[in-house]
C-alpha positions in Angstrom: -7.6 21.7 -12.0 -9.7 19.3 -9.5 -8.4 20.2 -5.8 -9.4 17.2 -3.3 -9.6 18.2 0.4 -9.3 15.8 2.9 -8.2 15.3 6.4 -6.0 12.6 8.4 -6.6 11.3 11.9 -3.3 11.3 13.8 -2.2 10.2 17.4 -2.2 13.2 19.8 1.2 14.9 19.8 2.4 13.7 16.6 0.5 16.2 14.7 3.8 18.4 13.4 5.2 14.8 12.4 2.2 14.0 10.0 2.5 17.7 8.8 6.1 17.3 7.8 5.2 14.0 6.0 2.4 15.5 4.2 4.5 18.2 2.6 7.2 15.5 1.8 4.3 13.8 -0.1 3.4 17.2 -1.9 0.2 17.7 -0.3 -0.8 21.8 0.1 -3.2 24.1 2.4 -1.9 21.9 5.7 -3.7 23.1 8.6 -4.0 21.4 12.3 -7.7 22.0 13.8 -8.5 20.2 16.7 -6.8 17.1 16.3 -6.9 16.4 12.8 -4.8 17.8 9.8 -6.3 19.1 6.8 -4.6 19.0 3.3 -5.1 19.6 -0.2 -4.1 17.4 -3.3 -4.8 18.2 -7.0 -6.7 14.8 -7.9 -8.0 12.0 -6.6 -5.1 9.7 -7.8 -3.0 11.9 -5.8 -4.9 11.3 -2.6 -4.7 7.8 -3.1 -1.1 8.0 -3.5 -0.7 9.6 -0.3 -3.1 7.0 1.7 -0.6 4.3 -0.1 2.3 5.7 1.0 1.8 7.9 4.7 3.3 6.3 7.9 2.3 8.9 10.6 -1.8 9.0 10.5 -4.4 6.5 11.5 -7.5 7.2 8.8 -7.6 9.6 5.8 -11.2 10.8 4.4 -11.9 13.4 1.4 -13.6 16.6 3.8 -17.3 16.4 3.0 -18.6 19.3 5.7 -17.8 20.9 9.4 -21.0 21.0 11.2 -22.1 21.0 14.8 -23.6 17.9 17.1 -27.2 18.3 16.1 -29.1 16.6 13.2 -30.2 20.1 11.5 -26.5 21.2 11.5 -25.4 18.1 10.2 -28.3 18.1 7.4 -27.2 21.2 6.6 -23.6 20.7 6.3 -24.0 17.3 4.3 -26.8 18.9 1.9 -24.5 21.6 0.7 -21.3 18.9 0.4 -20.4 16.4 -2.3 -22.0 13.9 -0.8 -23.7 12.7 -3.8 -20.6 12.7 -5.4 -19.7 9.3 -3.6 -22.7 8.0 -1.7 -26.1 7.5 -4.0 -29.2 5.1 -4.1 -26.9 1.9 -5.1 -24.4 2.3 -2.8 -24.0 0.7 0.7 -22.7 2.9 3.4 -21.8 3.1 7.2 -21.3 5.9 9.4 -18.0 6.0 12.0 -17.4 8.3 14.7 -13.9 8.6 16.1 -14.1 10.8 19.3 -11.7 13.1 20.4 -13.6 14.6 23.2 -15.3 12.1 25.8 -18.3 14.4 26.5 -19.4 13.1 23.4 -21.2 9.9 22.3 -19.4 8.7 19.2 -22.2 5.9 18.6 -25.0 8.6 18.9 -23.4 10.7 16.3 -22.7 7.9 13.7 -26.1 7.1 14.1 -27.2 11.1 13.3 -24.9 11.5 10.7 -26.1 7.7 9.2 -29.7 8.7 9.2 -29.2 12.2 7.6 -27.4 10.3 4.8 -29.7 7.7 4.5 -32.6 10.5 4.0 -30.4 12.5 1.5 -29.1 10.0 -0.6 -31.5 7.1 -0.4 -28.2 4.4 0.4 -28.6 1.4 2.3 -26.8 1.0 5.4 -24.5 -1.6 5.5 -22.5 -2.4 8.8 -20.8 -5.4 7.6 -19.6 -5.0 4.4 -20.1 -1.0 3.0 -19.1 0.2 -0.2 -18.6 3.7 1.5 -17.4 4.3 5.3 -18.5 7.9 6.2 -15.8 8.6 8.8 -16.9 11.5 11.1 -14.2 13.4 13.6 -15.7 14.7 17.0 -13.9 17.5 19.0 -15.0 20.2 21.1 -17.9 21.8 19.3 -17.0 20.4 15.7 -17.7 17.7 13.7 -15.9 16.9 10.6 -17.3 14.4 8.2 -16.0 12.6 4.9 -15.8 9.7 3.2 -12.4 7.5 4.3 -10.5 6.2 1.6 -7.9 4.4 3.9 -8.6 1.3 6.2 -9.7 0.7 9.4 -6.1 1.9 11.3 -3.5 2.9 8.7 -0.9 2.7 11.7 -1.5 -0.6 12.3 1.2 -2.7 10.2 0.2 -6.2 8.7 3.8 -7.3 9.7 3.4 -6.6 13.5 2.3 -10.3 14.2 4.9 -11.5 16.9 4.5 -9.0 19.5 5.6 -8.7 23.2 4.4 -6.2 25.9 4.6 -2.3 25.0 4.6 -2.8 21.6 5.0 0.5 19.7 2.7 1.1 16.7 4.2 1.7 13.3 3.0 5.3 13.1 4.7 5.8 16.4 7.8 4.0 15.5 8.2 6.3 12.4 7.6 9.2 14.6 10.4 8.7 16.3 12.5 8.1 13.6 11.3 11.8 12.3 11.7 13.1 15.9 16.0 11.9 15.2 16.1 13.2 11.5 16.7 9.9 10.3 17.5 9.4 6.6 18.3 6.5 4.5 22.1 6.8 4.4 22.6 6.8 8.2 23.4 4.3 10.6 20.8 3.9 13.1 20.8 1.7 16.6 17.8 0.6 18.5 19.4 -1.6 21.5 16.1 -2.4 23.0 14.8 -3.4 19.9 11.6 -5.6 21.5 9.3 -6.5 18.6 11.7 -4.7 16.1 9.2 -2.1 15.0 11.7 1.0 15.1 14.4 -0.9 12.8 11.4 -2.2 10.4 10.1 1.5 10.0 13.6 2.8 9.6 14.0 -0.1 6.7 10.4 0.7 4.9 11.4 4.3 5.0 14.9 4.1 4.0 13.9 2.2 1.1 10.1 4.3 0.4 8.4 1.3 0.2 4.8 1.7 1.3 3.7 0.2 4.7 0.5 -1.5 2.9 2.8 -3.3 0.2 1.8 -6.5 1.1 -2.0 -5.5 2.0 -3.2 -3.2 -0.9 -6.3 -5.5 -1.4 -7.5 -3.5 2.3 -7.4 -0.2 0.6 -10.8 1.3 1.2 -10.1 3.7 -2.1 -10.6 0.8 -3.8 -14.2 0.5 -3.4 -15.1 4.2 -3.9 -17.3 4.6 -6.9 -16.2 8.0 -7.6 -12.6 6.1 -8.1 -13.7 3.4 -10.5 -12.2 5.1 -13.7 -8.9 4.8 -11.8 -6.5 2.4 -13.2 -5.1 1.0 -10.1 -2.7 -1.8 -11.0 -1.4 0.8 -12.9 -1.0 3.2 -9.6 0.3 0.5 -8.0 3.2 -0.4 -10.3 4.1 3.2 -10.8 3.9 3.9 -6.8 6.3 0.8 -6.2 8.4 1.7 -8.6 9.7 4.7 -6.8 11.3 2.2 -3.8 14.9 3.0 -3.6 18.4 0.8 -3.1 18.7 0.7 0.6 22.2 2.3 1.5 22.0 2.2 5.2 22.6 0.4 8.0 19.7 -0.4 10.7 21.1 -2.0 13.7 18.4 -4.0 15.7 19.6 -5.4 19.3 18.3 -6.5 22.5 19.0 -8.7 25.5 16.6 -11.1 24.8 16.6 -14.0 22.4 12.6 -13.9 22.3 12.7 -10.3 21.4 15.5 -10.6 18.6 13.6 -14.0 17.4 10.4 -11.8 16.9 12.1 -8.7 15.6 13.5 -11.2 12.8 10.2 -12.9 12.1 8.4 -9.3 11.7 11.2 -8.1 9.6 10.9 -11.0 7.5 7.0 -10.3 7.1 7.7 -7.0 6.0 10.3 -7.7 3.4 13.1 -6.2 5.2 15.0 -8.7 7.1 18.0 -8.4 4.4 18.4 -4.6 5.8 18.5 -5.4 9.4 21.6 -6.4 11.3 20.0 -8.7 14.3 22.1 -9.3 17.7 21.5 -10.8 21.2 23.3 -8.1 22.8 23.5 -6.8 26.5 23.4 -2.8 26.6 26.6 -3.3 28.3 28.4 -5.1 25.6 27.4 -2.3 22.9 31.2 -1.1 22.5 32.6 -4.7 22.0 30.1 -4.7 19.2 30.7 -1.7 17.8 33.4 1.3 16.9 33.5 4.4 18.7 31.7 7.0 16.9 30.1 5.2 13.7 26.1 5.4 14.7 24.2 8.6 13.9 21.4 8.1 15.6 20.1 6.0 18.5 16.3 5.5 18.3 14.6 3.2 21.2 11.7 2.9 24.0 14.0 1.3 26.9 13.0 -0.8 29.3 10.4 0.5 31.9 9.9 0.0 35.6 8.1 -3.3 36.6 8.3 -6.1 38.8 11.1 -7.7 36.7 13.1 -4.4 36.2 13.0 -2.6 39.9 14.7 1.2 39.9 17.6 -0.1 41.0 18.3 -2.7 38.4 17.1 0.0 36.1 19.5 2.7 36.6 22.6 0.0 36.0 20.5 -0.4 32.5 20.3 3.1 31.8 24.0 4.1 32.9 25.3 1.9 30.8 22.6 3.0 28.1 24.3 6.3 27.9 27.4 5.8 28.7 27.4 3.5 25.3 25.7 6.4 23.7 28.7 8.7 24.2 30.9 6.4 23.3 29.0 5.2 19.9 27.8 8.2 18.6 29.2 10.8 15.9 27.1 13.6 16.9 25.2 12.8 19.9 21.8 12.0 18.7 19.3 10.0 21.6 15.3 9.7 20.6 13.7 7.9 23.5 10.3 7.2 23.8 9.5 6.4 27.6 6.2 6.2 30.0 6.4 9.5 32.7 7.4 7.1 35.0 10.6 6.5 34.0 11.6 9.9 32.7 13.0 11.8 35.6 15.4 8.3 35.6 16.1 8.6 32.6 17.2 12.2 32.2 18.9 12.3 35.1 21.5 9.3 33.6 21.5 11.7 30.2 22.6 14.7 31.9 25.2 12.5 33.5 26.8 12.0 30.4 26.6 15.1 29.2 23.0 14.8 27.1 20.4 17.3 27.5 17.3 17.5 26.7 16.5 19.5 23.2 13.0 18.6 22.8 10.1 16.9 24.7 7.0 15.5 23.4 3.9 14.3 24.8 2.1 12.0 22.7 -0.8 9.0 22.9 -1.0 5.5 21.3 -5.0 5.0 21.9 -5.3 6.5 25.2 -1.8 5.6 27.1 0.2 8.8 27.5 3.9 8.2 26.5 7.0 11.2 26.4 9.5 11.3 23.6 12.7 12.8 24.7 15.3 13.9 22.1 19.1 14.2 23.6 21.8 16.0 22.1 25.3 15.6 23.4 
């Protein structure tokens, strides 16, 4: 049996979410190392399935070598790798480097790796339309090199068209649902829905539908010469047949008509409009809209301090938010993502309504830092 070793690039702070999801997808030998998650699958077909279904990572590559940053080390590592199985003289390629350490020059590393690959294989460089993208991840003293079989960024979603300020990426929104212990039979509420990303991710997960259901043609594994014997039409049909009937309930509320309309449009693009209930509702009126003790979890990105929402106004909003959570929740699970500037204020009103912080996670969306707080009543 062929064992394929891969690595996934993950937003800092979300490694534990990726590990749990990869386990659920049947991956084995999972190891977190310097900002990437290594894992194994039994075949190239299984590797492609992971890429198609995974929600919490940004890139996936077939692992080739772990090297240093100098040319000799890169040459030695790639010469002993399975590079020739992916890149040959009749294949075009491009090298790309993601930097996890700001002291490293990603462009310089990509140039070194590209030069070594060209020397070893005789392949042509094509920066615009390569057949194969060689992905490097540089962190501390390690350079991990692999062949990208995903897309430019798996964390992006093609349904995220109508966006506003502080919009969450799909991978981050899914991770919030993971921290909440969300399952397809639950009733989940997002009372500050913004562009609706949390609600859409909940619907896609509940259906077991790939986030790339409508963008299959963009996946890089379709162009890998080593995978040309795989019947992808048949495989996509089989993977899509794993979709489930939606049995839960997703509530996507916001005080802004603009946000609710944007969320509806994004949900329609994602094909999950009918799975989500939308409403223009202020947080103060949630108890009029919903019955007590009916919500399984609240997952949201509340309003943040700004010129429009100064602290005094936010205090009233946060007070009402946690009061409503205490009224609506069955067991009291609230997951919030916030910028650090609002953390203490949110915690203050949570404690006032007998919610305690059970988990705290610092995560990054790009270079921006966020805090995820898991409250239980």
